[in-house]
GULUM-130617 format. One line per field, with one value per residue: x, y, z of N, C-alpha, C in turn; residue number from 0. Coordinates in Angstrom, 1 decimal, always signed. Each point is the difference from the previous one (the first is absolute). Example, Ala and Ser with C-alpha at 12.3 -4.5 7.8 and 13.67 -1.06 7.14 Angstrom:
<nodes>
n.east = [+13.2/-0.4]
n.north = [-5.7/+1.1]
n.up = [+7.8/-0.7]
ca.east = [-0.9/+0.9]
ca.north = [+1.2/+1.1]
ca.up = [+0.0/+0.0]
c.east = [+0.9/-0.8]
c.north = [+1.2/+1.1]
c.up = [+0.0/+0.8]
nr = [0/1]
</nodes>
This chain:
<nodes>
n.east = [-80.1/+0.9/-0.2/-0.5/+0.5/-1.7/-0.2/-0.8/+0.5/-0.2/+1.2/+0.0/+0.5/+1.1/+0.8/+1.4/+0.8/+0.3/-1.3/+0.4/-1.4/-0.4/-1.2/-0.9/-0.8/-0.3/+0.7/+1.1/+1.1/+0.3/+0.7/+0.7/+0.2/+1.2/-0.6/+1.6/+0.6/+1.2/-0.1/+0.2/+1.2/+1.3/+0.9/+0.7/+0.5/-1.4/-1.3/-1.2/-0.4/-1.6/+0.2/+0.4/-1.2/-0.4/+1.0/+0.9/+0.5/+0.1/+1.3/-0.1/+1.3/+0.4/+0.9/+0.4/+0.3/-0.8/+0.8/-0.9/-0.2/-0.7/+0.6/-1.5/+0.1/-1.1/+0.3/-1.2/+0.7/+0.9/-1.1/+0.2/+1.0/+0.2/-1.2/+0.8/+0.9/-0.8/-0.6/+1.2/-0.3/+0.3/+1.5/+0.3/+0.4/+1.4/+0.3/-0.4/+0.1/+0.4/-0.6/+0.8/+0.8/-0.7/+1.0/+0.3/-0.9/+0.8/+0.1/-1.3/+0.0/-1.4/-0.7/-1.1/+0.5/+0.5/-0.8/+0.0/-0.3/+0.6/+1.4/-0.5/+0.9/+0.3/+0.2/+1.2/+1.2/+1.3/+0.4/-0.1/-0.9/-0.6/-0.3/+1.5/+0.4/-0.6/+1.0/+0.6/-0.8/-0.4/+1.3/+0.4/-0.9/+1.0/+1.1/+0.0/-0.5/+0.8/+0.5/-0.5/+0.1/+0.1/-1.1/-0.1/-0.9/-0.4/+0.1/-0.6/-1.0/+0.8/+0.8/+1.4/-0.1/+0.7/+0.9/+0.5/+0.1/-1.2/-0.2/-0.1/+1.1/+0.3/+0.8/-0.9/-1.1/+1.0/+0.6/-1.2/-0.2/+0.7/-0.2/-1.1/+0.3/+1.0/-0.6/-1.2/+0.5/-0.7/-0.5/-0.8/+1.1/+0.1]
n.north = [-33.4/-0.1/+1.5/-0.1/+0.7/-0.1/-0.5/+1.0/+0.6/-1.1/+0.0/+0.0/-1.5/-0.3/-1.3/+0.5/-0.2/+1.3/-0.1/+1.2/+0.4/-0.2/+1.1/-0.9/+0.8/+1.0/+1.2/-0.6/-0.3/+0.9/-1.0/+1.3/-0.6/+0.4/+0.6/+0.2/-1.1/+1.0/+0.0/-1.3/+0.8/-0.6/+1.1/-1.1/+0.6/+0.4/+1.0/-0.2/+1.2/-0.6/+1.3/+0.1/+0.2/-0.3/-0.4/+0.9/-0.5/-0.5/+0.3/-0.4/+0.1/-1.4/+0.5/-1.0/+1.7/+0.1/+0.0/+0.9/-0.4/+0.1/-1.0/-0.8/+0.3/+0.7/-0.8/+0.0/+0.1/+0.6/+0.6/+0.0/+0.4/+0.9/+0.4/+0.0/+0.3/+1.0/+0.2/+0.1/+1.1/-0.2/-0.4/+1.7/-0.1/-0.9/+1.5/-0.4/+1.1/+0.0/+1.0/+0.3/+0.2/+0.8/-0.6/-1.2/-0.4/-0.8/-1.4/-0.1/-1.1/-0.5/+0.6/-0.8/-0.6/+0.9/-0.6/+1.3/-0.3/+1.6/-0.1/-0.8/+0.7/-0.2/-0.7/+0.6/-0.7/+0.3/-0.2/+1.6/+1.2/-1.0/-0.6/+0.2/-0.6/-1.3/-0.3/+0.4/-0.9/-1.3/+0.2/+0.1/-1.1/-0.6/+0.3/+0.0/-1.4/-0.4/+0.4/-0.9/-0.7/+1.0/-0.7/-0.2/+1.2/-0.5/+1.9/+0.5/+0.6/+0.6/-0.5/+0.0/-1.6/-1.2/+0.7/-1.5/+1.1/+0.1/-1.3/-0.1/+0.0/-1.3/-0.2/+0.6/-0.8/-0.9/+0.5/+0.1/-1.2/-0.7/+0.9/-0.2/-1.2/+0.4/+0.8/-0.9/-0.8/-0.7/-1.1/-0.5/-0.2/+1.5]
n.up = [-34.7/-1.0/-1.2/-1.0/-1.1/-0.1/-1.3/+0.3/-1.3/-1.2/+0.0/-1.3/+0.0/-0.1/-0.1/+0.3/-0.9/+1.0/-0.4/-0.1/+0.7/-1.1/+0.5/-0.7/+1.6/-0.1/+0.2/-1.1/+0.8/-0.8/-0.7/-0.1/-1.2/-0.8/-1.2/-0.3/+0.2/+0.4/-0.9/+0.8/-0.8/-0.2/+0.0/-0.9/+0.9/-0.3/+0.1/-0.5/+0.6/-0.2/+0.5/-1.4/-0.8/+1.1/+0.0/+1.2/+0.4/-1.1/-0.7/+0.7/+0.4/+0.8/+0.6/+0.0/-0.1/-0.4/-1.2/-0.2/-0.9/+0.6/+0.7/+0.0/+1.4/+0.2/-0.7/-0.8/-1.0/+0.7/+0.3/-1.5/-0.1/+1.1/-0.2/-1.3/+1.0/+1.2/-1.3/+0.1/-0.2/-1.7/+0.4/+0.0/-1.4/+0.8/+0.0/-1.5/-0.6/+1.0/+0.7/-0.4/+1.1/+0.8/+0.6/-0.8/-0.4/+0.8/-0.6/-0.1/+0.8/+0.0/+1.5/-0.1/+1.2/-0.9/-0.5/-0.3/+1.5/+0.6/-0.7/-0.1/+0.4/-1.2/+0.8/-0.6/-1.0/+0.5/-1.1/+0.2/+0.5/-0.3/+1.3/-0.6/-1.8/+0.2/+0.9/-1.0/-1.4/+0.6/-0.1/-1.0/+0.0/+1.4/-0.2/-1.4/+0.5/+0.8/-1.0/-1.0/+0.7/+0.6/-0.2/+0.9/+0.2/-0.9/-1.0/+0.9/-0.3/+0.6/-0.5/+0.7/+0.5/-0.5/-0.2/-0.7/-0.2/+0.3/+0.0/+1.1/-0.3/+1.3/-0.8/-0.9/+0.2/-0.3/-1.0/-0.6/+0.7/-0.5/-0.8/+0.5/+0.1/-1.0/-0.6/+0.4/-0.3/-0.8/+1.4/-0.7/+0.0/+0.5]
ca.east = [-0.2/+0.3/-1.2/+0.0/-1.3/-0.3/-0.3/-1.5/-0.7/+0.4/+0.9/+0.8/+0.9/+0.4/+1.4/+0.8/+1.0/+0.5/-0.5/-1.1/-0.8/-0.3/-0.9/+0.2/-0.5/+0.7/+1.3/+1.0/+1.4/+1.0/+1.1/+0.0/+1.1/-0.1/-0.6/+0.7/+1.3/+0.8/+1.3/+1.7/+1.1/+0.9/+0.8/+1.1/+0.1/-0.4/-1.7/-0.4/-1.7/-0.8/-1.4/-0.9/+0.3/-0.8/+0.8/+0.7/+1.4/+0.0/+0.8/+1.1/+0.6/+0.3/+1.2/-0.1/+0.5/-0.9/+0.2/-0.6/+0.4/-0.8/+0.8/-0.4/+0.2/-1.2/-0.8/-1.1/+0.2/+0.7/-1.0/-0.8/+1.3/-0.1/-1.1/+0.0/+1.0/-0.5/-1.0/+0.7/+0.7/+1.3/+1.0/+0.7/+1.4/+0.9/+1.3/+1.0/+1.1/+0.5/+0.9/+1.5/+0.6/-0.2/+0.9/+1.1/-0.5/+0.0/-1.4/-0.7/-0.8/-0.7/+0.1/-1.0/+0.5/-0.4/-1.3/-1.0/-1.5/-1.6/+0.1/-0.2/+1.1/+0.9/+1.4/+1.4/+1.4/+0.6/+0.9/+1.4/-0.1/-1.2/-1.2/-0.1/-0.5/-1.0/-0.2/+0.9/-1.5/-1.1/+0.4/+0.2/-1.4/-0.9/+0.7/-1.4/-1.0/+0.3/+0.6/-1.4/-1.3/+0.9/-1.3/-0.3/-1.0/-0.2/-1.0/-1.4/-0.7/-0.3/+0.8/+1.0/+0.5/+1.7/+0.8/+0.9/+1.8/-0.2/+0.0/+1.6/+0.8/+0.0/+1.2/-0.3/-0.9/+0.4/+0.8/-0.8/-0.5/+1.5/+0.5/-1.3/+0.6/+1.3/-0.6/-0.4/+0.8/-0.9/+0.7/-0.9/+0.2/+0.1]
ca.north = [-0.2/+1.0/-0.4/+1.2/+0.8/-0.4/+1.3/+0.1/-1.0/-1.2/-0.2/-1.3/+0.1/-1.1/-0.6/+0.6/-0.7/+0.2/-0.4/+0.8/+0.4/+1.5/+0.4/+0.3/+1.1/+1.0/+0.3/-0.5/+0.4/-0.3/+1.2/+0.2/-1.1/+0.8/-0.5/-0.8/+0.0/+0.1/-1.1/-0.1/-1.1/-0.5/+0.8/+0.2/-0.4/+0.8/-0.3/+0.9/-0.1/+0.6/+0.6/+0.0/+1.2/+1.0/+0.6/+1.4/-1.1/-1.3/-0.9/+0.3/-1.0/+0.1/-1.2/-0.8/+0.6/+0.6/+1.8/+0.1/+1.1/+1.6/+1.1/+0.3/-0.9/-1.4/-0.3/-1.0/-1.0/-1.0/-1.1/-0.7/-1.7/-1.1/-0.9/-0.7/-1.2/-0.7/-0.8/-1.3/+0.7/-0.1/+0.8/+0.1/-0.6/+1.1/+0.6/-0.8/+0.7/+0.7/+0.9/+0.3/+0.5/+1.7/-0.2/-0.4/+0.1/-1.5/-0.7/-0.7/-0.6/-0.1/-0.6/+0.0/+0.7/+1.6/+0.5/+0.9/-0.2/+0.6/+0.6/-1.1/-0.1/-1.6/+0.1/-0.5/+0.0/+0.6/-0.8/+0.1/+0.4/-1.1/+1.1/+1.1/+1.2/+0.1/+0.6/+1.6/+0.9/-0.1/+1.6/+1.2/+0.1/+0.4/+1.4/+0.8/+0.3/+0.9/+1.2/+0.6/-0.4/+0.0/+0.5/-1.2/-0.1/+1.5/+0.7/-0.2/+1.0/+0.5/-0.8/+0.1/-0.9/-0.6/-0.7/-0.7/+0.7/+0.2/-0.8/-0.3/-1.5/+0.2/+0.6/+1.5/+0.2/+0.2/+1.4/+1.3/-0.6/+0.7/+1.4/+0.6/-0.6/+0.5/+1.6/+0.5/-0.9/-0.7/-1.0/-1.0/-1.3/-0.1]
ca.up = [-1.4/-1.1/-0.6/-1.2/-0.7/-1.2/-0.2/+0.6/-1.1/+0.1/-1.1/-0.7/+0.8/-1.2/-0.2/-1.2/+0.0/+0.7/+1.5/+0.8/-0.6/-0.2/-0.5/-1.4/-0.3/+0.3/-0.6/+0.0/-0.2/-0.7/+0.1/-0.9/-0.3/-1.3/-0.6/-1.1/+0.6/-1.3/-0.2/+0.3/-0.7/+0.0/-1.0/+0.7/+1.1/+0.7/-0.2/-0.9/+0.8/-1.2/+0.6/-0.6/-1.4/+0.5/+0.8/-0.9/+0.0/-0.3/+0.0/+1.3/-0.1/+1.0/+0.1/+1.2/+1.0/-0.1/-0.9/-1.2/-1.3/+0.3/+1.0/+1.1/+0.7/+0.5/-1.5/-0.3/-0.8/+1.0/+0.5/-0.7/-0.4/+1.5/+0.0/-1.2/+0.4/+1.0/-0.4/-0.4/-1.4/+0.1/+0.7/-1.4/+0.2/-0.1/-1.3/-0.3/-0.5/+1.1/-0.6/+0.9/+1.1/-0.3/+1.0/-0.9/-1.4/-0.6/+0.2/+1.3/+0.0/+1.2/+0.6/+0.8/+0.9/+0.2/-0.1/+0.8/+0.1/+0.1/-1.2/-1.0/-0.9/-0.4/+0.6/-0.9/+0.6/-1.4/-0.5/+1.0/+1.6/+0.6/+1.0/+1.2/-0.4/+0.2/+1.8/-0.1/-0.5/+1.3/+0.9/-0.8/-0.4/+1.2/+0.1/-0.8/+0.5/+1.4/-0.1/-0.4/+1.0/+0.9/+0.9/+1.1/+0.0/-1.1/+1.1/-0.2/+0.7/+1.0/-0.1/-1.1/-0.6/+0.9/-1.3/+0.4/+0.3/+1.5/+1.1/+1.0/+0.3/+1.1/+0.4/+0.1/+1.4/+0.9/+0.0/+0.4/+1.3/+0.5/+0.1/+0.5/+1.2/+0.4/+0.1/+1.3/+1.2/+0.5/-1.0/-0.2/+0.6/+1.3]
c.east = [+0.1/-0.9/+1.0/-1.0/-0.5/-0.9/-1.8/-0.8/+0.3/+0.6/+0.6/+1.4/+1.0/+1.3/+0.9/+1.1/+0.9/-0.7/-0.8/-1.2/-0.1/-1.1/-0.2/-0.7/+0.7/+1.5/+1.0/+1.1/+0.8/+1.3/+0.5/+1.3/+0.1/-0.8/+0.8/+1.4/+0.9/+0.9/+1.4/+0.3/+1.0/+0.8/+1.5/+0.6/-0.5/-1.5/-0.2/-1.4/-0.4/-1.3/-1.6/+0.0/-0.7/+0.8/+1.1/+1.5/-1.2/+0.8/+1.3/+1.2/+0.5/+1.3/+0.2/+0.8/-1.5/-0.6/-1.2/+0.7/-0.9/+1.0/-0.6/+0.5/-1.2/-0.9/-0.6/+0.8/+1.0/-1.1/-0.7/+0.9/+0.0/-1.5/+0.1/+1.1/-0.7/-1.1/+0.7/+0.7/+1.6/+0.7/+1.0/+1.9/+0.8/+0.9/+1.2/+1.9/+0.3/+0.6/+1.4/+0.4/-0.2/+1.3/+1.4/-0.6/-0.2/-1.3/-0.2/-0.8/-1.0/+0.7/-1.0/+0.3/+0.0/-1.3/-0.6/-1.1/-0.8/+0.2/-0.1/+1.4/+0.7/+1.7/+0.8/+0.9/+0.6/+1.3/+1.5/+0.0/-0.7/-0.7/+0.3/-0.8/-1.9/-0.7/+0.3/-0.8/-0.7/+0.0/-0.5/-1.6/-1.0/+0.6/-0.6/-1.4/-0.3/+0.2/-1.7/-1.1/+1.0/-0.9/+0.3/-1.5/-0.7/-0.9/-1.6/-0.4/+0.0/+1.5/+1.3/+0.7/+1.2/+0.8/+1.3/+1.2/-0.5/+0.4/+1.6/+0.2/+0.1/+1.6/+0.2/-0.7/+1.1/+1.3/-0.6/-0.5/+1.7/+0.2/-0.9/+0.6/+1.1/-0.5/-0.7/+0.6/-1.2/+0.7/-1.0/+0.6/+0.4/-1.4]
c.north = [+1.0/-0.4/+0.9/+0.8/-0.8/+1.1/+0.0/-0.7/-0.9/+0.3/-1.2/+0.2/-0.8/+0.1/+0.6/-1.2/-0.3/-0.9/+1.1/+0.5/+1.8/+0.4/+0.5/+1.2/+1.5/+0.0/-0.6/+1.0/-0.1/+0.6/+0.3/-0.6/+0.9/-1.2/-1.4/-0.1/+0.0/-1.3/-0.1/-1.2/+0.2/+0.5/+0.1/-0.3/+0.7/-0.2/+1.1/+0.0/+1.2/+0.5/+0.1/+1.3/+1.2/+0.6/+1.0/-0.7/-1.7/-1.0/-0.1/-1.3/+0.0/-1.1/-0.7/+0.2/+0.7/+1.6/-0.2/+1.3/+1.2/+0.9/+0.2/-0.9/-1.1/+0.5/-1.1/-0.9/-1.4/-0.6/-0.7/-0.9/-0.8/-0.6/-1.0/-1.3/-0.8/-1.0/-1.1/+0.3/-0.5/+1.1/+0.6/-0.9/+1.3/+0.1/-1.1/+0.8/+0.8/+1.8/+0.5/+0.0/+1.5/+0.2/+0.4/-0.2/-1.7/-0.5/-0.5/-1.0/-0.6/-0.5/+0.0/+0.0/+1.2/+0.8/+0.6/-0.6/+0.5/+1.5/-0.5/+0.0/-1.3/+0.3/-0.9/+0.2/+0.8/-1.2/+0.4/+0.2/-1.0/+0.8/+1.3/+1.6/+0.2/+0.7/+1.7/+0.4/+0.4/+1.2/+1.0/+0.8/+0.4/+1.4/+0.8/+0.5/+0.6/+1.6/+0.9/+0.1/+0.3/+0.0/-1.6/-0.1/+1.7/+0.9/+0.0/+1.3/+0.3/-1.1/+0.4/-0.6/-0.4/+0.0/-0.6/+0.6/+0.7/-0.6/-0.4/-1.4/+0.0/+0.5/+1.5/+0.3/-0.3/+0.5/+1.1/+0.0/+0.3/+1.1/+0.5/-0.4/+0.7/+1.3/-0.1/-1.2/-0.7/-1.5/-1.2/-1.4/+0.1/-0.3]
c.up = [-1.0/-0.5/-1.5/-0.2/-1.0/-0.7/-0.3/-1.4/-0.1/-1.9/-0.5/+0.9/-1.2/+0.8/-0.7/+0.2/+1.5/+1.4/+0.6/-0.9/-0.3/-1.0/-1.5/-0.5/+0.0/-0.1/+0.4/+0.2/-1.1/-0.2/-1.5/-1.0/-1.4/-1.0/-0.7/+1.2/-0.8/-0.5/-0.2/-0.9/+0.1/-1.3/+0.6/+1.3/+1.0/-0.1/-0.9/+0.4/-1.2/+0.6/-1.0/-0.7/+0.9/+1.5/-0.8/-0.1/-0.1/+0.7/+1.5/-0.4/+1.5/+0.1/+1.5/+1.3/+0.6/+0.1/-0.9/-1.1/+0.2/+1.3/+1.4/+1.2/+0.3/-1.6/+0.5/-0.6/+1.0/+1.0/-0.7/-0.2/+1.4/-0.3/-1.1/+0.7/+0.8/-0.4/-1.2/-1.5/+0.0/+0.4/-1.6/+0.8/+0.9/-0.8/+0.0/+0.5/+1.5/-0.3/+0.0/+1.1/+0.0/+0.9/-1.5/-1.2/-0.5/+0.3/+1.6/+0.0/+1.2/+1.2/+1.1/+1.2/+0.6/-0.6/+1.0/+0.5/+0.2/-1.3/-1.4/-1.1/-0.3/+0.5/-0.9/+0.8/-1.3/-0.6/+0.5/+1.0/+0.8/+0.7/+0.5/-0.9/-0.1/+1.2/-0.2/-0.5/+0.6/+1.3/-0.6/-0.5/+1.4/+0.5/-1.0/+0.6/+1.4/-0.8/-0.4/+1.0/+1.7/+1.6/+0.8/+0.3/-0.6/+1.1/-0.2/+0.1/+1.5/+1.1/-0.8/-0.3/+0.5/-1.1/+0.5/+0.7/+1.1/+1.1/+0.3/-0.1/+1.2/+0.2/+0.1/+1.6/+1.1/+0.4/+1.0/+1.5/+1.0/+0.1/+0.6/+1.9/+0.6/+0.4/+1.3/+1.0/+0.4/-0.7/+0.3/+0.8/+1.5/+1.0]
nr = [0/1/2/3/4/5/6/7/8/9/10/11/12/13/14/15/16/17/18/19/20/21/22/23/24/25/26/27/28/29/30/31/32/33/34/35/36/37/38/39/40/41/42/43/44/45/46/47/48/49/50/51/52/53/54/55/56/57/58/59/60/61/62/63/64/65/66/67/68/69/70/71/72/73/74/75/76/77/78/79/80/81/82/83/84/85/86/87/88/89/90/91/92/93/94/95/96/97/98/99/100/101/102/103/104/105/106/107/108/109/110/111/112/113/114/115/116/117/118/119/120/121/122/123/124/125/126/127/128/129/130/131/132/133/134/135/136/137/138/139/140/141/142/143/144/145/146/147/148/149/150/151/152/153/154/155/156/157/158/159/160/161/162/163/164/165/166/167/168/169/170/171/172/173/174/175/176/177/178/179/180/181/182/183/184/185/186/187/188/189]
</nodes>
Protein backbone atom coordinates (compact mmCIF):
# COMPACT_ATOMS: atom_id res chain seq x y z
CA UNK A 1 0.00 0.00 0.00
CA UNK A 2 1.40 3.38 -0.97
CA UNK A 3 1.13 6.21 1.49
CA UNK A 4 1.79 9.88 1.09
CA UNK A 5 3.22 12.32 3.56
CA UNK A 6 0.57 14.16 5.49
CA UNK A 7 1.19 17.25 7.60
CA UNK A 8 1.16 16.63 11.36
CA UNK A 9 -0.71 19.88 11.99
CA UNK A 10 -4.02 20.47 10.33
CA UNK A 11 -3.68 23.31 7.87
CA UNK A 12 -6.14 24.99 5.63
CA UNK A 13 -6.01 23.45 2.19
CA UNK A 14 -7.70 25.06 -0.76
CA UNK A 15 -8.17 24.11 -4.38
CA UNK A 16 -6.33 26.04 -7.03
CA UNK A 17 -7.49 26.36 -10.61
CA UNK A 18 -5.25 23.50 -11.71
CA UNK A 19 -6.82 21.09 -9.24
CA UNK A 20 -3.77 20.73 -7.00
CA UNK A 21 -4.06 21.37 -3.32
CA UNK A 22 -1.77 23.89 -1.75
CA UNK A 23 -1.32 25.10 1.77
CA UNK A 24 -2.42 28.62 2.55
CA UNK A 25 0.12 28.80 5.40
CA UNK A 26 3.88 28.78 5.02
CA UNK A 27 6.22 30.22 2.44
CA UNK A 28 5.25 30.06 -1.20
CA UNK A 29 7.78 29.75 -4.02
CA UNK A 30 7.86 32.91 -6.05
CA UNK A 31 9.66 33.60 -9.25
CA UNK A 32 11.15 37.01 -9.85
CA UNK A 33 9.39 38.75 -12.68
CA UNK A 34 10.28 42.19 -13.94
CA UNK A 35 8.04 44.90 -12.54
CA UNK A 36 6.89 45.93 -15.99
CA UNK A 37 7.19 44.02 -19.21
CA UNK A 38 8.75 45.91 -22.11
CA UNK A 39 6.30 47.31 -24.61
CA UNK A 40 6.68 46.17 -28.21
CA UNK A 41 5.31 48.11 -31.17
CA UNK A 42 5.72 47.93 -34.92
CA UNK A 43 7.93 50.60 -36.44
CA UNK A 44 8.42 50.42 -40.19
CA UNK A 45 9.49 46.89 -41.11
CA UNK A 46 10.75 46.07 -37.63
CA UNK A 47 9.85 46.31 -33.96
CA UNK A 48 10.47 49.04 -31.38
CA UNK A 49 10.98 47.72 -27.85
CA UNK A 50 10.60 50.18 -24.96
CA UNK A 51 12.15 49.02 -21.67
CA UNK A 52 10.95 52.07 -19.75
CA UNK A 53 12.65 55.13 -18.35
CA UNK A 54 14.54 53.26 -15.62
CA UNK A 55 16.77 51.41 -18.14
CA UNK A 56 20.07 52.78 -19.40
CA UNK A 57 19.23 52.14 -23.05
CA UNK A 58 15.47 52.55 -23.21
CA UNK A 59 14.65 51.94 -26.88
CA UNK A 60 15.82 49.00 -28.99
CA UNK A 61 14.96 48.39 -32.63
CA UNK A 62 14.72 44.74 -33.63
CA UNK A 63 14.68 43.73 -37.31
CA UNK A 64 12.85 40.76 -38.76
CA UNK A 65 16.24 39.01 -38.98
CA UNK A 66 16.44 38.98 -35.14
CA UNK A 67 19.10 41.68 -35.02
CA UNK A 68 18.95 44.41 -32.39
CA UNK A 69 20.11 47.99 -32.86
CA UNK A 70 22.33 47.71 -29.76
CA UNK A 71 24.50 45.13 -31.55
CA UNK A 72 24.29 42.47 -28.82
CA UNK A 73 23.86 38.94 -30.15
CA UNK A 74 21.58 37.87 -27.30
CA UNK A 75 19.63 41.02 -26.45
CA UNK A 76 16.57 40.96 -24.19
CA UNK A 77 14.71 42.98 -26.82
CA UNK A 78 14.87 40.02 -29.24
CA UNK A 79 13.25 37.81 -26.58
CA UNK A 80 10.63 40.50 -25.90
CA UNK A 81 9.68 40.50 -29.59
CA UNK A 82 9.54 36.70 -29.60
CA UNK A 83 7.18 36.69 -26.58
CA UNK A 84 5.11 39.45 -28.21
CA UNK A 85 4.66 37.38 -31.39
CA UNK A 86 3.95 34.17 -29.45
CA UNK A 87 1.23 36.01 -27.53
CA UNK A 88 -0.47 36.83 -30.82
CA UNK A 89 1.00 40.24 -31.56
CA UNK A 90 0.90 41.64 -35.09
CA UNK A 91 3.82 40.91 -37.40
CA UNK A 92 5.83 43.69 -38.96
CA UNK A 93 5.36 44.02 -42.72
CA UNK A 94 7.97 42.77 -45.17
CA UNK A 95 10.20 45.45 -46.63
CA UNK A 96 8.61 46.80 -49.80
CA UNK A 97 11.72 47.69 -51.73
CA UNK A 98 14.34 45.00 -51.95
CA UNK A 99 17.96 46.16 -51.85
CA UNK A 100 19.87 46.09 -55.14
CA UNK A 101 21.86 43.04 -56.18
CA UNK A 102 25.28 43.05 -54.45
CA UNK A 103 26.86 41.43 -57.53
CA UNK A 104 25.68 43.66 -60.40
CA UNK A 105 23.60 46.39 -58.73
CA UNK A 106 20.40 45.70 -60.67
CA UNK A 107 16.93 45.33 -59.13
CA UNK A 108 15.98 42.28 -57.11
CA UNK A 109 12.66 40.66 -56.26
CA UNK A 110 11.64 38.32 -53.44
CA UNK A 111 11.83 34.57 -53.84
CA UNK A 112 10.33 32.88 -50.77
CA UNK A 113 11.65 29.48 -51.89
CA UNK A 114 15.17 30.64 -50.93
CA UNK A 115 14.38 32.15 -47.51
CA UNK A 116 16.95 30.98 -44.96
CA UNK A 117 15.39 28.42 -42.62
CA UNK A 118 18.02 28.92 -39.91
CA UNK A 119 19.58 32.26 -40.86
CA UNK A 120 16.17 33.93 -41.38
CA UNK A 121 17.55 35.80 -44.40
CA UNK A 122 15.12 36.74 -47.13
CA UNK A 123 15.51 34.96 -50.46
CA UNK A 124 15.67 36.97 -53.67
CA UNK A 125 16.52 36.81 -57.36
CA UNK A 126 18.26 39.35 -59.53
CA UNK A 127 16.55 40.66 -62.67
CA UNK A 128 19.80 40.21 -64.66
CA UNK A 129 21.63 37.35 -62.96
CA UNK A 130 18.66 35.47 -61.51
CA UNK A 131 19.25 32.90 -58.80
CA UNK A 132 22.97 32.66 -59.65
CA UNK A 133 23.66 36.13 -58.18
CA UNK A 134 21.79 35.25 -54.98
CA UNK A 135 23.85 32.08 -54.57
CA UNK A 136 27.11 33.89 -55.40
CA UNK A 137 26.36 36.57 -52.80
CA UNK A 138 25.51 33.90 -50.22
CA UNK A 139 28.75 32.01 -51.01
CA UNK A 140 30.78 35.21 -50.53
CA UNK A 141 29.10 35.78 -47.14
CA UNK A 142 29.91 32.21 -46.10
CA UNK A 143 33.57 32.60 -47.19
CA UNK A 144 33.82 35.85 -45.23
CA UNK A 145 32.36 34.20 -42.10
CA UNK A 146 34.78 31.27 -42.44
CA UNK A 147 37.72 33.66 -42.75
CA UNK A 148 36.60 35.57 -39.65
CA UNK A 149 35.94 32.41 -37.61
CA UNK A 150 38.32 29.61 -38.68
CA UNK A 151 37.57 27.38 -35.68
CA UNK A 152 35.62 24.15 -36.07
CA UNK A 153 35.94 23.59 -32.30
CA UNK A 154 37.07 26.79 -30.53
CA UNK A 155 39.98 26.65 -28.07
CA UNK A 156 39.26 26.29 -24.37
CA UNK A 157 41.51 26.31 -21.29
CA UNK A 158 43.75 23.26 -21.63
CA UNK A 159 42.53 22.48 -25.16
CA UNK A 160 44.06 24.02 -28.30
CA UNK A 161 40.91 23.70 -30.43
CA UNK A 162 40.53 22.48 -34.01
CA UNK A 163 40.78 24.80 -36.99
CA UNK A 164 38.89 24.03 -40.18
CA UNK A 165 42.08 24.06 -42.23
CA UNK A 166 43.55 21.30 -40.01
CA UNK A 167 41.03 18.74 -41.26
CA UNK A 168 42.09 16.40 -44.02
CA UNK A 169 39.96 15.29 -46.92
CA UNK A 170 39.61 11.64 -47.81
CA UNK A 171 41.85 12.20 -50.84
CA UNK A 172 44.67 13.48 -48.60
CA UNK A 173 44.24 10.54 -46.21
CA UNK A 174 44.31 8.09 -49.13
CA UNK A 175 47.52 9.64 -50.50
CA UNK A 176 49.22 9.40 -47.08
CA UNK A 177 48.12 5.77 -46.66
CA UNK A 178 49.36 4.89 -50.16
CA UNK A 179 52.75 6.48 -49.36
CA UNK A 180 53.01 4.52 -46.08
CA UNK A 181 52.02 1.27 -47.80
CA UNK A 182 54.66 1.76 -50.53
CA UNK A 183 57.43 2.63 -48.02
CA UNK A 184 56.75 -0.24 -45.61
CA UNK A 185 55.67 -2.82 -48.14
CA UNK A 186 52.49 -3.45 -46.18
CA UNK A 187 49.53 -4.39 -48.35
CA UNK A 188 46.22 -4.23 -46.46
CA UNK A 189 44.42 -6.14 -49.23
CA UNK A 190 46.73 -9.18 -49.06
